[in-house]
CHARMM internal coordinates of N, CA and C (Angstrom, degrees):
IC EDIT
DIST 1 N 1 CA 1.4408
DIST 1 CA 1 C 1.5185
ANGL 1 N 1 CA 1 C 108.31
DIST 1 C 2 N 1.3209
ANGL 1 CA 1 C 2 N 116.69
DIHE 1 N 1 CA 1 C 2 N 139.76
DIST 2 N 2 CA 1.4633
ANGL 1 C 2 N 2 CA 121.13
DIHE 1 CA 1 C 2 N 2 CA 174.51
DIST 2 CA 2 C 1.5120
ANGL 2 N 2 CA 2 C 108.56
DIHE 1 C 2 N 2 CA 2 C -102.53
DIST 2 C 3 N 1.3301
ANGL 2 CA 2 C 3 N 115.68
DIHE 2 N 2 CA 2 C 3 N 131.88
DIST 3 N 3 CA 1.4574
ANGL 2 C 3 N 3 CA 121.02
DIHE 2 CA 2 C 3 N 3 CA 179.73
DIST 3 CA 3 C 1.5193
ANGL 3 N 3 CA 3 C 108.79
DIHE 2 C 3 N 3 CA 3 C -127.60
DIST 3 C 4 N 1.3321
ANGL 3 CA 3 C 4 N 116.61
DIHE 3 N 3 CA 3 C 4 N 118.92
DIST 4 N 4 CA 1.4571
ANGL 3 C 4 N 4 CA 120.74
DIHE 3 CA 3 C 4 N 4 CA 174.28
DIST 4 CA 4 C 1.5222
ANGL 4 N 4 CA 4 C 107.34
DIHE 3 C 4 N 4 CA 4 C -89.97
DIST 4 C 5 N 1.3286
ANGL 4 CA 4 C 5 N 116.01
DIHE 4 N 4 CA 4 C 5 N 115.57
DIST 5 N 5 CA 1.4549
ANGL 4 C 5 N 5 CA 122.74
DIHE 4 CA 4 C 5 N 5 CA -175.43
DIST 5 CA 5 C 1.5318
ANGL 5 N 5 CA 5 C 110.90
DIHE 4 C 5 N 5 CA 5 C -81.76
DIST 5 C 6 N 1.3456
ANGL 5 CA 5 C 6 N 117.01
DIHE 5 N 5 CA 5 C 6 N 162.82
DIST 6 N 6 CA 1.4699
ANGL 5 C 6 N 6 CA 119.87
DIHE 5 CA 5 C 6 N 6 CA 179.05
DIST 6 CA 6 C 1.5358
ANGL 6 N 6 CA 6 C 113.18
DIHE 5 C 6 N 6 CA 6 C -57.66
DIST 6 C 7 N 1.3150
ANGL 6 CA 6 C 7 N 117.24
DIHE 6 N 6 CA 6 C 7 N -26.08
DIST 7 N 7 CA 1.4656
ANGL 6 C 7 N 7 CA 121.79
DIHE 6 CA 6 C 7 N 7 CA 179.65
DIST 7 CA 7 C 1.5259
ANGL 7 N 7 CA 7 C 111.94
DIHE 6 C 7 N 7 CA 7 C -72.65
DIST 7 C 8 N 1.3502
ANGL 7 CA 7 C 8 N 117.27
DIHE 7 N 7 CA 7 C 8 N -12.33
DIST 8 N 8 CA 1.4498
ANGL 7 C 8 N 8 CA 121.83
DIHE 7 CA 7 C 8 N 8 CA -177.22
DIST 8 CA 8 C 1.5180
ANGL 8 N 8 CA 8 C 112.43
DIHE 7 C 8 N 8 CA 8 C 99.00
DIST 8 C 9 N 1.3343
ANGL 8 CA 8 C 9 N 116.33
DIHE 8 N 8 CA 8 C 9 N -14.22
DIST 9 N 9 CA 1.4575
ANGL 8 C 9 N 9 CA 121.94
DIHE 8 CA 8 C 9 N 9 CA 178.90
DIST 9 CA 9 C 1.5293
ANGL 9 N 9 CA 9 C 109.39
DIHE 8 C 9 N 9 CA 9 C -74.12
DIST 9 C 10 N 1.3383
ANGL 9 CA 9 C 10 N 116.23
DIHE 9 N 9 CA 9 C 10 N 143.78
DIST 10 N 10 CA 1.4616
ANGL 9 C 10 N 10 CA 120.82
DIHE 9 CA 9 C 10 N 10 CA 177.10
DIST 10 CA 10 C 1.5225
ANGL 10 N 10 CA 10 C 108.64
DIHE 9 C 10 N 10 CA 10 C -108.51
DIST 10 C 11 N 1.3314
ANGL 10 CA 10 C 11 N 115.66
DIHE 10 N 10 CA 10 C 11 N 130.74
DIST 11 N 11 CA 1.4645
ANGL 10 C 11 N 11 CA 121.19
DIHE 10 CA 10 C 11 N 11 CA 177.59
DIST 11 CA 11 C 1.5106
ANGL 11 N 11 CA 11 C 109.51
DIHE 10 C 11 N 11 CA 11 C -115.53
DIST 11 C 12 N 1.3174
ANGL 11 CA 11 C 12 N 115.66
DIHE 11 N 11 CA 11 C 12 N 143.80
DIST 12 N 12 CA 1.4586
ANGL 11 C 12 N 12 CA 121.18
DIHE 11 CA 11 C 12 N 12 CA 173.72
DIST 12 CA 12 C 1.5206
ANGL 12 N 12 CA 12 C 106.89
DIHE 11 C 12 N 12 CA 12 C -104.38
DIST 12 C 13 N 1.3264
ANGL 12 CA 12 C 13 N 116.87
DIHE 12 N 12 CA 12 C 13 N 124.42
DIST 13 N 13 CA 1.4550
ANGL 12 C 13 N 13 CA 122.35
DIHE 12 CA 12 C 13 N 13 CA -176.26
DIST 13 CA 13 C 1.5221
ANGL 13 N 13 CA 13 C 108.34
DIHE 12 C 13 N 13 CA 13 C -123.77
DIST 13 C 14 N 1.3290
ANGL 13 CA 13 C 14 N 115.97
DIHE 13 N 13 CA 13 C 14 N 131.53
DIST 14 N 14 CA 1.4623
ANGL 13 C 14 N 14 CA 121.55
DIHE 13 CA 13 C 14 N 14 CA 177.79
DIST 14 CA 14 C 1.5277
ANGL 14 N 14 CA 14 C 109.01
DIHE 13 C 14 N 14 CA 14 C -93.14
DIST 14 C 15 N 1.3233
ANGL 14 CA 14 C 15 N 116.51
DIHE 14 N 14 CA 14 C 15 N 120.59
DIST 15 N 15 CA 1.4629
ANGL 14 C 15 N 15 CA 122.03
DIHE 14 CA 14 C 15 N 15 CA 178.42
DIST 15 CA 15 C 1.5268
ANGL 15 N 15 CA 15 C 108.61
DIHE 14 C 15 N 15 CA 15 C -138.14
DIST 15 C 16 N 1.3235
ANGL 15 CA 15 C 16 N 115.98
DIHE 15 N 15 CA 15 C 16 N 166.96
DIST 16 N 16 CA 1.4539
ANGL 15 C 16 N 16 CA 119.92
DIHE 15 CA 15 C 16 N 16 CA 169.95
DIST 16 CA 16 C 1.5182
ANGL 16 N 16 CA 16 C 108.20
DIHE 15 C 16 N 16 CA 16 C -101.57
DIST 16 C 17 N 1.3130
ANGL 16 CA 16 C 17 N 117.07
DIHE 16 N 16 CA 16 C 17 N -53.25
DIST 17 N 17 CA 1.4551
ANGL 16 C 17 N 17 CA 122.98
DIHE 16 CA 16 C 17 N 17 CA 176.09
DIST 17 CA 17 C 1.5195
ANGL 17 N 17 CA 17 C 107.45
DIHE 16 C 17 N 17 CA 17 C -159.86
DIST 17 C 18 N 1.3155
ANGL 17 CA 17 C 18 N 116.31
DIHE 17 N 17 CA 17 C 18 N 137.69
DIST 18 N 18 CA 1.4618
ANGL 17 C 18 N 18 CA 120.84
DIHE 17 CA 17 C 18 N 18 CA -177.63
DIST 18 CA 18 C 1.5301
ANGL 18 N 18 CA 18 C 107.85
DIHE 17 C 18 N 18 CA 18 C -156.87
DIST 18 C 19 N 1.3098
ANGL 18 CA 18 C 19 N 116.43
DIHE 18 N 18 CA 18 C 19 N 153.14
DIST 19 N 19 CA 1.4632
ANGL 18 C 19 N 19 CA 120.99
DIHE 18 CA 18 C 19 N 19 CA 175.18
DIST 19 CA 19 C 1.5227
ANGL 19 N 19 CA 19 C 108.51
DIHE 18 C 19 N 19 CA 19 C -92.01
DIST 19 C 20 N 1.3312
ANGL 19 CA 19 C 20 N 116.16
DIHE 19 N 19 CA 19 C 20 N 155.58
DIST 20 N 20 CA 1.4595
ANGL 19 C 20 N 20 CA 122.06
DIHE 19 CA 19 C 20 N 20 CA -178.77
DIST 20 CA 20 C 1.5304
ANGL 20 N 20 CA 20 C 111.01
DIHE 19 C 20 N 20 CA 20 C -54.78
DIST 20 C 21 N 1.3230
ANGL 20 CA 20 C 21 N 116.95
DIHE 20 N 20 CA 20 C 21 N -45.12
DIST 21 N 21 CA 1.4712
ANGL 20 C 21 N 21 CA 121.41
DIHE 20 CA 20 C 21 N 21 CA -178.20
DIST 21 CA 21 C 1.5319
ANGL 21 N 21 CA 21 C 111.35
DIHE 20 C 21 N 21 CA 21 C -57.28
DIST 21 C 22 N 1.3161
ANGL 21 CA 21 C 22 N 117.82
DIHE 21 N 21 CA 21 C 22 N -43.85
DIST 22 N 22 CA 1.4599
ANGL 21 C 22 N 22 CA 122.55
DIHE 21 CA 21 C 22 N 22 CA -179.62
DIST 22 CA 22 C 1.5292
ANGL 22 N 22 CA 22 C 110.50
DIHE 21 C 22 N 22 CA 22 C -68.18
DIST 22 C 23 N 1.3373
ANGL 22 CA 22 C 23 N 117.43
DIHE 22 N 22 CA 22 C 23 N -39.77
DIST 23 N 23 CA 1.4637
ANGL 22 C 23 N 23 CA 121.07
DIHE 22 CA 22 C 23 N 23 CA 178.00
DIST 23 CA 23 C 1.5345
ANGL 23 N 23 CA 23 C 110.42
DIHE 22 C 23 N 23 CA 23 C -61.02
DIST 23 C 24 N 1.3307
ANGL 23 CA 23 C 24 N 116.96
DIHE 23 N 23 CA 23 C 24 N -45.88
DIST 24 N 24 CA 1.4649
ANGL 23 C 24 N 24 CA 120.13
DIHE 23 CA 23 C 24 N 24 CA 178.69
DIST 24 CA 24 C 1.5196
ANGL 24 N 24 CA 24 C 110.83
DIHE 23 C 24 N 24 CA 24 C -60.90
DIST 24 C 25 N 1.3248
ANGL 24 CA 24 C 25 N 116.54
DIHE 24 N 24 CA 24 C 25 N -40.84
DIST 25 N 25 CA 1.4765
ANGL 24 C 25 N 25 CA 120.72
DIHE 24 CA 24 C 25 N 25 CA 177.79
DIST 25 CA 25 C 1.5294
ANGL 25 N 25 CA 25 C 110.19
DIHE 24 C 25 N 25 CA 25 C -60.98
DIST 25 C 26 N 1.3304
ANGL 25 CA 25 C 26 N 117.57
DIHE 25 N 25 CA 25 C 26 N -45.79
DIST 26 N 26 CA 1.4637
ANGL 25 C 26 N 26 CA 121.73
DIHE 25 CA 25 C 26 N 26 CA 179.35
DIST 26 CA 26 C 1.5295
ANGL 26 N 26 CA 26 C 112.34
DIHE 25 C 26 N 26 CA 26 C -61.43
DIST 26 C 27 N 1.3396
ANGL 26 CA 26 C 27 N 116.07
DIHE 26 N 26 CA 26 C 27 N -33.79
DIST 27 N 27 CA 1.4590
ANGL 26 C 27 N 27 CA 121.04
DIHE 26 CA 26 C 27 N 27 CA 179.72
DIST 27 CA 27 C 1.5267
ANGL 27 N 27 CA 27 C 112.90
DIHE 26 C 27 N 27 CA 27 C -84.02
DIST 27 C 28 N 1.3476
ANGL 27 CA 27 C 28 N 116.13
DIHE 27 N 27 CA 27 C 28 N -5.40
DIST 28 N 28 CA 1.4596
ANGL 27 C 28 N 28 CA 120.40
DIHE 27 CA 27 C 28 N 28 CA -179.69
DIST 28 CA 28 C 1.5219
ANGL 28 N 28 CA 28 C 112.84
DIHE 27 C 28 N 28 CA 28 C 73.45
DIST 28 C 29 N 1.3219
ANGL 28 CA 28 C 29 N 116.86
DIHE 28 N 28 CA 28 C 29 N 32.00
DIST 29 N 29 CA 1.4611
ANGL 28 C 29 N 29 CA 122.15
DIHE 28 CA 28 C 29 N 29 CA -178.25
DIST 29 CA 29 C 1.5222
ANGL 29 N 29 CA 29 C 109.40
DIHE 28 C 29 N 29 CA 29 C -110.66
DIST 29 C 30 N 1.3333
ANGL 29 CA 29 C 30 N 116.18
DIHE 29 N 29 CA 29 C 30 N 131.05
DIST 30 N 30 CA 1.4606
ANGL 29 C 30 N 30 CA 122.04
DIHE 29 CA 29 C 30 N 30 CA 178.27
DIST 30 CA 30 C 1.5364
ANGL 30 N 30 CA 30 C 108.34
DIHE 29 C 30 N 30 CA 30 C -72.77
DIST 30 C 31 N 1.3376
ANGL 30 CA 30 C 31 N 118.31
DIHE 30 N 30 CA 30 C 31 N 118.97
DIST 31 N 31 CA 1.4649
ANGL 30 C 31 N 31 CA 121.26
DIHE 30 CA 30 C 31 N 31 CA -177.24
DIST 31 CA 31 C 1.5304
ANGL 31 N 31 CA 31 C 114.10
DIHE 30 C 31 N 31 CA 31 C -59.81
DIST 31 C 32 N 1.3285
ANGL 31 CA 31 C 32 N 117.89
DIHE 31 N 31 CA 31 C 32 N -26.96
DIST 32 N 32 CA 1.4603
ANGL 31 C 32 N 32 CA 119.75
DIHE 31 CA 31 C 32 N 32 CA -178.36
DIST 32 CA 32 C 1.5282
ANGL 32 N 32 CA 32 C 112.33
DIHE 31 C 32 N 32 CA 32 C -79.47
DIST 32 C 33 N 1.3453
ANGL 32 CA 32 C 33 N 117.32
DIHE 32 N 32 CA 32 C 33 N -6.08
DIST 33 N 33 CA 1.4684
ANGL 32 C 33 N 33 CA 119.52
DIHE 32 CA 32 C 33 N 33 CA -178.60
DIST 33 CA 33 C 1.5272
ANGL 33 N 33 CA 33 C 113.02
DIHE 32 C 33 N 33 CA 33 C -105.71
DIST 33 C 34 N 1.3430
ANGL 33 CA 33 C 34 N 117.44
DIHE 33 N 33 CA 33 C 34 N 3.72
DIST 34 N 34 CA 1.4678
ANGL 33 C 34 N 34 CA 120.61
DIHE 33 CA 33 C 34 N 34 CA -177.39
DIST 34 CA 34 C 1.5220
ANGL 34 N 34 CA 34 C 111.33
DIHE 33 C 34 N 34 CA 34 C -140.77
DIST 34 C 35 N 1.3348
ANGL 34 CA 34 C 35 N 114.76
DIHE 34 N 34 CA 34 C 35 N 163.41
DIST 35 N 35 CA 1.4612
ANGL 34 C 35 N 35 CA 121.48
DIHE 34 CA 34 C 35 N 35 CA 165.25
DIST 35 CA 35 C 1.5194
ANGL 35 N 35 CA 35 C 106.59
DIHE 34 C 35 N 35 CA 35 C -119.49
DIST 35 C 36 N 1.3239
ANGL 35 CA 35 C 36 N 116.07
DIHE 35 N 35 CA 35 C 36 N 151.92
DIST 36 N 36 CA 1.4554
ANGL 35 C 36 N 36 CA 121.15
DIHE 35 CA 35 C 36 N 36 CA -179.35
DIST 36 CA 36 C 1.5268
ANGL 36 N 36 CA 36 C 107.92
DIHE 35 C 36 N 36 CA 36 C -115.83
DIST 36 C 37 N 1.3311
ANGL 36 CA 36 C 37 N 115.25
DIHE 36 N 36 CA 36 C 37 N 129.06
DIST 37 N 37 CA 1.4605
ANGL 36 C 37 N 37 CA 121.71
DIHE 36 CA 36 C 37 N 37 CA -176.31
DIST 37 CA 37 C 1.5287
ANGL 37 N 37 CA 37 C 109.50
DIHE 36 C 37 N 37 CA 37 C -118.58
DIST 37 C 38 N 1.3357
ANGL 37 CA 37 C 38 N 115.09
DIHE 37 N 37 CA 37 C 38 N 133.59
DIST 38 N 38 CA 1.4670
ANGL 37 C 38 N 38 CA 121.45
DIHE 37 CA 37 C 38 N 38 CA 174.97
DIST 38 CA 38 C 1.5245
ANGL 38 N 38 CA 38 C 106.83
DIHE 37 C 38 N 38 CA 38 C -134.92
DIST 38 C 39 N 1.3161
ANGL 38 CA 38 C 39 N 116.90
DIHE 38 N 38 CA 38 C 39 N 127.79
DIST 39 N 39 CA 1.4682
ANGL 38 C 39 N 39 CA 122.98
DIHE 38 CA 38 C 39 N 39 CA -179.70
DIST 39 CA 39 C 1.5293
ANGL 39 N 39 CA 39 C 112.22
DIHE 38 C 39 N 39 CA 39 C 54.12
DIST 39 C 40 N 1.3397
ANGL 39 CA 39 C 40 N 116.51
DIHE 39 N 39 CA 39 C 40 N 38.83
DIST 40 N 40 CA 1.4547
ANGL 39 C 40 N 40 CA 121.30
DIHE 39 CA 39 C 40 N 40 CA 177.19
DIST 40 CA 40 C 1.5156
ANGL 40 N 40 CA 40 C 115.18
DIHE 39 C 40 N 40 CA 40 C 78.11
DIST 40 C 41 N 1.3269
ANGL 40 CA 40 C 41 N 117.36
DIHE 40 N 40 CA 40 C 41 N 3.49
DIST 41 N 41 CA 1.4640
ANGL 40 C 41 N 41 CA 121.72
DIHE 40 CA 40 C 41 N 41 CA -178.86
DIST 41 CA 41 C 1.5257
ANGL 41 N 41 CA 41 C 110.53
DIHE 40 C 41 N 41 CA 41 C -118.34
DIST 41 C 42 N 1.3280
ANGL 41 CA 41 C 42 N 116.96
DIHE 41 N 41 CA 41 C 42 N 138.88
DIST 42 N 42 CA 1.4628
ANGL 41 C 42 N 42 CA 121.11
DIHE 41 CA 41 C 42 N 42 CA 174.14
DIST 42 CA 42 C 1.5212
ANGL 42 N 42 CA 42 C 107.87
DIHE 41 C 42 N 42 CA 42 C -71.50
DIST 42 C 43 N 1.3354
ANGL 42 CA 42 C 43 N 116.21
DIHE 42 N 42 CA 42 C 43 N 132.29
DIST 43 N 43 CA 1.4677
ANGL 42 C 43 N 43 CA 119.66
DIHE 42 CA 42 C 43 N 43 CA 179.01
DIST 43 CA 43 C 1.5232
ANGL 43 N 43 CA 43 C 109.48
DIHE 42 C 43 N 43 CA 43 C -114.96
DIST 43 C 44 N 1.3239
ANGL 43 CA 43 C 44 N 116.37
DIHE 43 N 43 CA 43 C 44 N 154.25
DIST 44 N 44 CA 1.4647
ANGL 43 C 44 N 44 CA 121.79
DIHE 43 CA 43 C 44 N 44 CA -176.54
DIST 44 CA 44 C 1.5279
ANGL 44 N 44 CA 44 C 111.35
DIHE 43 C 44 N 44 CA 44 C -84.27
DIST 44 C 45 N 1.3290
ANGL 44 CA 44 C 45 N 114.93
DIHE 44 N 44 CA 44 C 45 N 165.32
DIST 45 N 45 CA 1.4612
ANGL 44 C 45 N 45 CA 121.56
DIHE 44 CA 44 C 45 N 45 CA -178.61
DIST 45 CA 45 C 1.5182
ANGL 45 N 45 CA 45 C 112.91
DIHE 44 C 45 N 45 CA 45 C -64.20
DIST 45 C 46 N 1.3181
ANGL 45 CA 45 C 46 N 118.26
DIHE 45 N 45 CA 45 C 46 N -24.00
DIST 46 N 46 CA 1.4665
ANGL 45 C 46 N 46 CA 120.01
DIHE 45 CA 45 C 46 N 46 CA -178.67
DIST 46 CA 46 C 1.5306
ANGL 46 N 46 CA 46 C 112.74
DIHE 45 C 46 N 46 CA 46 C -94.29
DIST 46 C 47 N 1.3252
ANGL 46 CA 46 C 47 N 117.37
DIHE 46 N 46 CA 46 C 47 N 8.24
DIST 47 N 47 CA 1.4705
ANGL 46 C 47 N 47 CA 120.82
DIHE 46 CA 46 C 47 N 47 CA 176.27
DIST 47 CA 47 C 1.5178
ANGL 47 N 47 CA 47 C 110.24
DIHE 46 C 47 N 47 CA 47 C -70.34
DIST 47 C 48 N 1.3340
ANGL 47 CA 47 C 48 N 115.61
DIHE 47 N 47 CA 47 C 48 N 137.89
DIST 48 N 48 CA 1.4687
ANGL 47 C 48 N 48 CA 121.45
DIHE 47 CA 47 C 48 N 48 CA 177.94
DIST 48 CA 48 C 1.5231
ANGL 48 N 48 CA 48 C 109.41
DIHE 47 C 48 N 48 CA 48 C -85.70
DIST 48 C 49 N 1.3227
ANGL 48 CA 48 C 49 N 115.11
DIHE 48 N 48 CA 48 C 49 N 139.77
DIST 49 N 49 CA 1.4636
ANGL 48 C 49 N 49 CA 121.86
DIHE 48 CA 48 C 49 N 49 CA -178.89
DIST 49 CA 49 C 1.5186
ANGL 49 N 49 CA 49 C 109.94
DIHE 48 C 49 N 49 CA 49 C -117.37
DIST 49 C 50 N 1.3277
ANGL 49 CA 49 C 50 N 116.28
DIHE 49 N 49 CA 49 C 50 N 154.51
DIST 50 N 50 CA 1.4584
ANGL 49 C 50 N 50 CA 120.59
DIHE 49 CA 49 C 50 N 50 CA 174.42
DIST 50 CA 50 C 1.5252
ANGL 50 N 50 CA 50 C 109.02
DIHE 49 C 50 N 50 CA 50 C -128.75
DIST 50 C 51 N 1.3060
ANGL 50 CA 50 C 51 N 116.60
DIHE 50 N 50 CA 50 C 51 N 173.64
DIST 51 N 51 CA 1.4547
ANGL 50 C 51 N 51 CA 122.41
DIHE 50 CA 50 C 51 N 51 CA -171.89
DIST 51 CA 51 C 1.5267
ANGL 51 N 51 CA 51 C 113.79
DIHE 50 C 51 N 51 CA 51 C -64.72
DIST 51 C 52 N 1.3356
ANGL 51 CA 51 C 52 N 119.09
DIHE 51 N 51 CA 51 C 52 N -23.64
DIST 52 N 52 CA 1.4556
ANGL 51 C 52 N 52 CA 121.90
DIHE 51 CA 51 C 52 N 52 CA -177.68
DIST 52 CA 52 C 1.5234
ANGL 52 N 52 CA 52 C 113.20
DIHE 51 C 52 N 52 CA 52 C -84.76
DIST 52 C 53 N 1.3300
ANGL 52 CA 52 C 53 N 118.09
DIHE 52 N 52 CA 52 C 53 N -8.31
DIST 53 N 53 CA 1.4633
ANGL 52 C 53 N 53 CA 121.62
DIHE 52 CA 52 C 53 N 53 CA -175.82
DIST 53 CA 53 C 1.5261
ANGL 53 N 53 CA 53 C 112.47
DIHE 52 C 53 N 53 CA 53 C -71.08
DIST 53 C 54 N 1.3290
ANGL 53 CA 53 C 54 N 115.11
DIHE 53 N 53 CA 53 C 54 N 151.20
DIST 54 N 54 CA 1.4619
ANGL 53 C 54 N 54 CA 122.45
DIHE 53 CA 53 C 54 N 54 CA 173.05
DIST 54 CA 54 C 1.5156
ANGL 54 N 54 CA 54 C 107.26
DIHE 53 C 54 N 54 CA 54 C -124.03
DIST 54 C 55 N 1.3292
ANGL 54 CA 54 C 55 N 115.13
DIHE 54 N 54 CA 54 C 55 N 123.77
DIST 55 N 55 CA 1.4626
ANGL 54 C 55 N 55 CA 121.60
DIHE 54 CA 54 C 55 N 55 CA -175.65
DIST 55 CA 55 C 1.5088
ANGL 55 N 55 CA 55 C 111.15
DIHE 54 C 55 N 55 CA 55 C -119.56
DIST 55 C 56 N 1.3157
ANGL 55 CA 55 C 56 N 114.64
DIHE 55 N 55 CA 55 C 56 N 156.88
DIST 56 N 56 CA 1.4565
ANGL 55 C 56 N 56 CA 121.47
DIHE 55 CA 55 C 56 N 56 CA 169.35
DIST 56 CA 56 C 1.5191
ANGL 56 N 56 CA 56 C 106.30
DIHE 55 C 56 N 56 CA 56 C -127.68
DIST 56 C 57 N 1.3331
ANGL 56 CA 56 C 57 N 114.91
DIHE 56 N 56 CA 56 C 57 N 128.77
DIST 57 N 57 CA 1.4653
ANGL 56 C 57 N 57 CA 120.79
DIHE 56 CA 56 C 57 N 57 CA 177.67
DIST 57 CA 57 C 1.5269
ANGL 57 N 57 CA 57 C 106.95
DIHE 56 C 57 N 57 CA 57 C -105.13
DIST 57 C 58 N 1.3343
ANGL 57 CA 57 C 58 N 115.78
DIHE 57 N 57 CA 57 C 58 N 121.01
DIST 58 N 58 CA 1.4557
ANGL 57 C 58 N 58 CA 121.44
DIHE 57 CA 57 C 58 N 58 CA -175.38
DIST 58 CA 58 C 1.5252
ANGL 58 N 58 CA 58 C 109.15
DIHE 57 C 58 N 58 CA 58 C -114.89
DIST 58 C 59 N 1.3256
ANGL 58 CA 58 C 59 N 116.05
DIHE 58 N 58 CA 58 C 59 N 126.09
DIST 59 N 59 CA 1.4550
ANGL 58 C 59 N 59 CA 121.32
DIHE 58 CA 58 C 59 N 59 CA 178.45
DIST 59 CA 59 C 1.5266
ANGL 59 N 59 CA 59 C 108.86
DIHE 58 C 59 N 59 CA 59 C -73.24
DIST 59 C 60 N 1.3498
ANGL 59 CA 59 C 60 N 115.70
DIHE 59 N 59 CA 59 C 60 N 134.50
DIST 60 N 60 CA 1.4649
ANGL 59 C 60 N 60 CA 122.10
DIHE 59 CA 59 C 60 N 60 CA 178.84
DIST 60 CA 60 C 1.5239
ANGL 60 N 60 CA 60 C 107.72
DIHE 59 C 60 N 60 CA 60 C -90.30
DIST 60 C 61 N 1.3232
ANGL 60 CA 60 C 61 N 115.85
DIHE 60 N 60 CA 60 C 61 N 131.30
DIST 61 N 61 CA 1.4612
ANGL 60 C 61 N 61 CA 120.97
DIHE 60 CA 60 C 61 N 61 CA 179.78
DIST 61 CA 61 C 1.5127
ANGL 61 N 61 CA 61 C 108.34
DIHE 60 C 61 N 61 CA 61 C -111.52
DIST 61 C 62 N 1.3194
ANGL 61 CA 61 C 62 N 115.01
DIHE 61 N 61 CA 61 C 62 N 126.12
DIST 62 N 62 CA 1.4670
ANGL 61 C 62 N 62 CA 120.65
DIHE 61 CA 61 C 62 N 62 CA 178.56
DIST 62 CA 62 C 1.5215
ANGL 62 N 62 CA 62 C 108.20
DIHE 61 C 62 N 62 CA 62 C -101.54
DIST 62 C 63 N 1.3047
ANGL 62 CA 62 C 63 N 115.97
DIHE 62 N 62 CA 62 C 63 N 148.36
DIST 63 N 63 CA 1.4560
ANGL 62 C 63 N 63 CA 119.18
DIHE 62 CA 62 C 63 N 63 CA 177.95
DIST 63 CA 63 C 1.5116
ANGL 63 N 63 CA 63 C 110.21
DIHE 62 C 63 N 63 CA 63 C -163.64
DIST 63 C 64 N 1.2801
ANGL 63 CA 63 C 64 N 114.32
DIHE 63 N 63 CA 63 C 64 N 176.52
DIST 64 N 64 CA 1.4480
ANGL 63 C 64 N 64 CA 116.34
DIHE 63 CA 63 C 64 N 64 CA 179.69
DIST 64 CA 64 C 1.4927
ANGL 64 N 64 CA 64 C 111.53
DIHE 63 C 64 N 64 CA 64 C -157.30
END
COOR INIT
IC SEED 1 N 1 CA 1 C
IC BUILD
């Protein structure tokens, strides 16, 4: 699986099957501070992922 991190770095991760929430935990990323995009669509934390997927993790910025 290819994962583009909020830093802009791309990591290749070998998995069999994992949920988004678990992947974020493994990467040390707080799920409430990011959105995860696959194929141009935002996916939820309970979405199942496979090794062929390509994701982008985008940090959410709050302001006022």
